[in-house]
C-alpha positions in Angstrom: 29.6 196.8 -15.6 26.3 195.4 -16.7 25.1 194.2 -20.1 21.7 193.2 -21.4 21.3 190.3 -23.8 17.8 189.2 -24.9 16.2 190.9 -21.8 18.6 189.3 -19.3 20.9 191.5 -17.2 24.5 190.1 -17.1 26.9 191.1 -14.4 30.7 190.8 -14.5 32.0 189.4 -11.2 33.9 191.9 -9.1 33.1 195.0 -11.0 30.2 196.3 -8.9 31.6 194.9 -5.6 32.3 197.9 -3.3 33.5 195.7 -0.4 30.4 196.2 1.8 28.7 192.8 1.1 28.8 190.4 3.9 29.7 187.1 2.3 30.0 183.9 4.3 33.5 182.7 5.0 34.2 179.0 5.4 36.3 178.4 8.4 37.7 175.0 9.6 36.4 174.8 13.1 37.7 171.4 14.2 39.5 172.0 17.5 43.1 171.2 18.0 42.3 168.7 20.7 40.5 166.4 18.3 43.3 166.7 15.8 45.8 165.9 18.5 43.8 162.8 19.5 43.8 161.8 15.8 47.6 162.2 15.7 48.0 160.1 18.8 45.7 157.4 17.2 47.9 157.4 14.1 51.1 157.1 16.2 49.5 154.1 18.0 48.6 152.5 14.7 52.1 152.9 13.3 53.6 151.5 16.6 51.2 148.5 16.5 52.2 147.7 12.9 55.9 148.0 13.8 55.5 145.7 16.8 53.4 143.1 14.8 56.0 143.2 12.0 58.8 142.7 14.5 57.0 139.8 16.1 56.4 138.2 12.7 60.1 138.7 11.8 61.4 137.2 15.1 58.9 134.4 15.2 58.7 133.2 11.6 61.3 134.7 9.2 64.4 134.9 11.4 64.2 131.2 12.5 63.5 130.2 8.9 66.6 132.0 7.7 68.8 130.7 10.5 67.7 127.1 10.8 66.1 126.4 7.5 62.6 124.9 6.7 61.4 122.3 9.1 58.5 120.2 7.7 57.4 119.0 11.1 56.1 122.4 12.2 52.7 123.6 11.1 52.6 127.2 9.7 49.4 127.9 11.6 51.0 126.8 14.9 54.0 129.0 14.3 51.7 131.9 13.4 49.6 131.4 16.6 52.8 131.3 18.7 54.1 134.4 17.0 50.9 136.4 17.6 50.5 135.3 21.2 54.0 136.6 22.0 54.8 139.8 23.8 55.1 141.9 20.6 51.9 140.5 19.2 49.8 141.1 22.3 51.1 144.6 22.8 50.7 145.3 19.0 47.1 144.2 19.1 46.5 146.4 22.2 48.0 149.4 20.4 45.9 148.6 17.3 42.7 148.4 19.3 43.5 151.6 21.1 44.2 153.4 17.9 40.9 152.3 16.4 38.9 153.3 19.5 40.7 156.6 19.9 40.4 157.5 16.2 36.6 156.7 16.2 36.1 158.8 19.4 38.1 161.7 18.1 36.3 161.7 14.7 32.9 161.5 16.4 33.6 164.2 18.8 35.0 166.5 16.1 31.8 165.9 14.1 29.6 166.3 17.2 31.1 169.5 18.5 32.2 171.2 15.2 35.3 172.5 16.9 
């Protein structure tokens, strides 16, 4: 269906389409391997935050609730001891791996386009 207004031809969308036009189709081409690596990076990030939170709880808040506030201990010393414990070190390793793996997967997904 076509109409003319002031010398311009107007077309209604879909009326003259006979289905033979080759229109571009947008397809998501990012491969599943890059999405899988992103998922692993997110899991590492969540694990790192859980480990760091557990280490903070066991190093700072649990002793504070059990023993009370001791003015002779410095908060920065307690924080340093807490983050240098097993959970802190493993948490920071997981966080570094998550950041590196996420950056690699995003770059490769962009570079290869699937």
